[in-house]
C-alpha positions as CSV (number, residue, x, y, z in Angstrom):
1,M,133.0,69.3,44.9
2,P,135.2,71.6,42.5
3,P,139.2,71.1,42.5
4,T,140.8,73.0,44.9
5,A,143.4,75.4,44.8
6,D,146.2,73.5,45.7
7,S,145.0,70.2,43.4
8,S,145.3,72.6,40.1
9,S,148.1,74.7,41.2
10,S,150.6,72.0,39.1
11,L,148.6,72.2,36.2
12,F,149.5,75.7,35.7
13,E,152.5,76.2,37.7
14,G,155.0,78.8,35.5
15,S,152.2,80.7,34.1
16,S,152.5,84.2,34.5
17,S,150.4,87.1,33.0
18,A,152.0,87.0,29.6
19,Y,149.9,83.6,29.2
20,S,148.1,83.3,25.9
21,V,145.2,81.0,24.5
22,K,144.8,79.8,21.5
23,L,141.4,81.1,20.4
24,D,141.2,78.2,17.6
25,T,140.8,75.7,20.5
26,F,137.2,77.2,21.6
27,E,135.6,78.7,18.2
28,G,136.4,79.6,14.6
29,P,136.0,82.3,12.3
30,L,132.5,81.2,10.8
31,D,131.6,81.2,14.5
32,L,132.4,84.7,14.7
33,L,130.7,85.8,11.8
34,L,127.4,83.7,12.9
35,H,127.8,85.8,16.0
36,L,128.0,89.0,14.3
37,I,125.1,88.0,12.4
38,R,122.5,86.8,15.1
39,K,123.9,90.2,17.2
40,N,123.4,92.6,14.7
41,E,120.0,90.9,13.7
42,L,120.7,90.6,9.9
43,D,119.3,88.4,7.1
44,I,122.2,86.1,6.6
45,Y,121.5,86.0,2.7
46,D,121.7,89.6,2.8
47,I,124.9,90.7,4.3
48,P,125.9,94.1,4.8
49,I,129.6,93.6,4.4
50,A,131.0,96.9,5.3
51,L,129.2,96.6,8.5
52,I,130.2,93.1,9.2
53,T,134.2,93.5,8.0
54,K,134.5,96.3,10.2
55,Q,132.8,94.4,13.3
56,Y,134.9,91.2,12.6
57,L,138.2,93.3,12.3
58,E,137.6,95.2,15.5
59,Y,136.8,91.7,17.2
60,L,140.2,90.8,16.2
61,S,141.9,93.4,17.5
62,F,140.2,93.2,21.2
63,L,140.8,89.6,21.1
64,K,144.4,90.2,20.4
65,E,144.4,92.8,23.4
66,L,143.4,90.0,25.5
67,N,146.5,88.0,24.7
68,L,143.9,85.5,22.9
69,E,146.3,83.9,20.0
70,V,144.4,84.2,16.5
71,A,144.8,81.4,14.7
72,G,145.4,81.8,10.9
73,D,142.2,81.0,9.6
74,F,140.8,84.1,11.2
75,L,143.2,86.0,9.3
76,V,142.6,84.4,5.8
77,M,138.7,85.1,6.6
78,A,139.9,88.6,7.4
79,S,141.4,88.8,3.8
80,T,138.3,87.5,2.2
81,L,135.7,89.7,4.0
82,L,138.1,92.7,2.5
83,Q,138.0,91.5,-0.9
84,I,134.5,90.7,-0.8
85,K,133.9,94.4,0.2
86,S,136.3,95.5,-2.4
87,R,134.4,93.6,-4.8
88,M,131.2,95.3,-4.0
89,L,132.3,98.8,-3.9
90,L,133.4,98.3,-8.0
91,P,130.2,99.1,-10.5
92,N,129.2,95.8,-12.0
93,P,129.7,95.7,-15.8
94,E,126.9,95.3,-18.2
95,P,126.6,92.1,-19.5
96,E,127.1,92.6,-23.4
97,E,124.6,90.8,-25.7
98,G,124.8,87.1,-26.0
99,E,127.4,87.1,-22.6
100,G,124.4,85.4,-20.7
101,E,123.6,86.5,-16.8
102,Q,125.7,89.2,-14.8
103,E,128.3,87.9,-12.3
104,E,127.5,86.3,-9.1
105,D,126.9,88.1,-6.0
106,P,130.2,88.6,-4.4
107,R,128.9,87.3,-1.2
108,A,127.4,84.1,-2.6
109,E,130.3,81.5,-1.6
110,L,130.5,83.1,2.1
111,V,126.9,83.1,2.2
112,R,126.8,79.3,1.4
113,R,129.5,78.5,3.3
114,L,127.8,80.0,6.3
115,L,124.8,78.2,5.8
116,D,126.3,74.7,5.3
117,Y,128.1,75.3,8.6
118,Q,125.2,76.3,10.5
119,R,123.6,73.1,9.1
120,Y,126.4,71.2,10.5
121,K,127.0,72.9,14.1
122,E,123.1,72.4,14.5
123,A,123.2,68.8,13.3
124,G,126.4,68.2,15.8
125,Q,124.8,70.1,18.4
126,H,121.4,68.0,18.4
127,L,123.4,64.4,18.5
128,G,125.6,65.9,21.1
129,E,122.3,66.5,23.8
130,R,120.9,63.0,22.6
131,E,120.6,60.8,25.9
132,L,122.5,57.7,25.4
133,L,119.5,55.8,25.0
134,G,118.6,55.8,21.5
135,R,122.3,57.1,20.1
136,E,124.3,54.1,21.4
137,V,122.0,52.0,23.1
138,F,118.6,51.2,21.7
139,A,115.1,49.7,23.4
140,R,112.1,48.6,22.5
141,R,109.2,51.1,21.8
142,I,106.4,51.6,24.2
143,T,103.4,52.7,22.7
144,D,101.8,53.1,25.9
145,P,100.7,57.1,26.6
146,D,101.2,57.1,30.1
147,L,104.5,55.4,30.3
148,L,105.9,57.9,27.3
149,P,108.8,60.2,28.6
150,V,108.1,63.8,29.7
151,A,109.2,66.7,27.5
152,P,112.3,68.2,29.5
153,E,111.8,71.8,30.3
154,E,114.0,75.0,28.4
155,G,117.3,74.4,30.6
156,P,119.6,77.6,30.8
157,L,121.7,79.0,27.8
158,E,125.5,78.0,27.6
159,L,127.6,80.8,26.2
160,D,130.1,80.7,23.6
161,L,133.5,82.6,23.2
162,F,132.2,85.7,21.5
163,E,129.2,86.2,23.7
164,L,131.6,86.1,26.7
165,A,134.0,88.1,25.0
166,E,131.3,90.3,24.5
167,A,130.0,90.8,28.1
168,F,133.9,91.4,29.0
169,R,134.3,93.8,26.1
170,S,131.2,95.9,27.7
171,L,132.8,95.4,31.6
172,L,136.3,96.6,30.6
173,A,134.6,100.0,28.5
174,R,133.5,101.1,32.0
175,V,137.3,101.0,33.6
176,P,138.7,104.4,34.0
177,T,141.5,105.2,32.3
178,A,144.8,103.8,34.0
179,R,146.4,106.7,35.8
180,V,150.3,107.3,35.6
181,H,150.9,106.4,39.6
182,E,148.8,103.2,38.5
183,V,150.8,102.2,35.9
184,I,154.5,102.9,37.4
185,G,153.2,100.3,40.3
186,F,151.0,97.7,38.5
187,E,152.0,94.4,40.1
188,S,151.9,91.5,37.3
189,V,149.4,88.8,38.3
190,S,149.6,85.4,37.3
191,I,146.9,83.5,35.7
192,A,148.0,80.7,38.2
193,D,146.9,82.9,40.9
194,A,143.9,84.1,39.5
195,I,142.5,80.5,38.2
196,N,143.3,79.3,42.1
197,E,141.2,82.1,43.5
198,I,138.4,81.4,40.9
199,L,138.2,77.9,42.0
200,S,138.7,78.7,45.5
201,L,136.0,81.2,45.4
202,L,133.1,78.4,43.4
203,Q,134.3,75.9,46.4
204,E,132.5,78.3,48.6
205,R,129.8,79.8,46.7
206,E,128.7,77.2,44.2
207,M,128.2,79.6,41.5
208,L,129.4,83.2,40.9
209,A,128.1,85.9,39.0
210,F,130.2,87.2,36.3
211,D,130.9,90.7,37.3
212,E,131.6,89.0,40.6
213,L,134.9,88.3,39.1
214,F,135.7,92.0,37.8
215,S,136.1,95.0,40.1
216,L,135.8,98.3,38.3
217,D,138.6,99.4,41.2
218,D,140.8,96.7,39.5
219,S,143.7,97.8,36.9
220,R,142.9,96.9,33.3
221,E,145.9,94.2,33.1
222,R,144.1,92.3,36.5
223,L,140.7,92.3,34.9
224,I,142.0,90.6,31.5
225,V,144.0,88.2,33.8
226,N,141.0,87.3,35.4
227,F,139.2,86.8,31.8
228,L,142.1,84.5,30.6
229,A,141.9,82.7,33.8
230,L,137.9,82.0,33.1
231,L,138.7,80.8,29.6
232,E,141.0,78.4,31.2
233,L,139.3,77.1,33.1
234,C,136.5,76.9,30.4
235,R,139.1,75.2,28.2
236,L,139.6,72.6,30.6
237,K,136.2,71.6,31.1
238,M,136.7,72.6,34.8
239,S,134.0,75.7,34.6
240,K,130.8,76.4,32.7
241,V,129.2,80.2,32.0
242,L,125.8,80.0,31.8
243,Q,122.3,82.1,31.4
244,N,118.8,81.9,32.3
245,S,118.1,83.9,29.4
246,D,119.4,86.0,26.0
247,C,120.8,89.2,27.6
248,G,120.3,87.6,31.1
249,I,122.6,87.8,34.3
250,I,125.6,85.6,33.7
251,Y,126.4,82.9,36.1
252,I,130.1,80.9,36.5
253,Y,129.5,77.3,37.5
254,P,132.0,74.7,38.6
255,A,131.9,72.4,35.7
256,V,131.9,68.9,38.3
257,A,129.3,70.2,40.0
258,I,126.7,70.3,36.8
259,E,127.8,67.1,35.4
260,T,127.3,65.1,38.7
261,A,123.8,66.9,39.6
262,D,121.5,63.6,39.7
263,G,118.3,64.5,37.5
264,V,118.9,68.6,37.7
265,R,120.5,70.8,35.2
266,G,123.3,73.0,36.2
267,G,121.3,76.3,35.4
268,D,118.1,75.3,37.2
269,T,119.2,76.6,40.4
270,L,120.0,79.9,39.1
271,P,118.1,82.6,41.4
């Protein structure tokens, strides 16, 4: 059973709509670049630096609008991208006789960093998904084919921060521009209240569709508060955000229900 609203209120006492979430708690700048490369279906060895730089800066602007505290590493990467972009705009000088080969592609070092990071990240995910047996506990090998374990079915996909932000960004684009009387009459909504509302819904419903948290009739400020509340629940590992497939419906589950399910993955019950 997920934590109740009463039991969580002490965790978030004093929270307000000015609450900020530290971005480096979730992901880093290389994660954002890899997300943009996957989203645009680009060749990592031939990155169109102008496009990626433009989208990267747009993402930073959007994350700041959500009151997410952008870590210094993100700003350093932004400077790196702008430097690479400016270098690529300059014509390559022809090498003089005896000087050897032309200068290395300005993107080469970035590509190396991305490939190394992707390799280590995938290795870490693979180790994290391994069962306890074989990772910390070792048993004698069984050669009888009838006793070999059955390969598990594909589980649901867990979204990262940038995929979640992309979904919210699309939803926010459908919200009409605030009218003057709405801005004047806006009442601040605390993050604590939004968190308790989500926990109460999860206690009653067991799972929620992502869109159910966001009514297009609500103000833009209220939608952002709800999104920050969801991020905080994910950060505290009190909820998980899953999809059945790429571009499928996003569902929110209480993390406790997923972890304690006996032999059933949290996403197996998705409709």
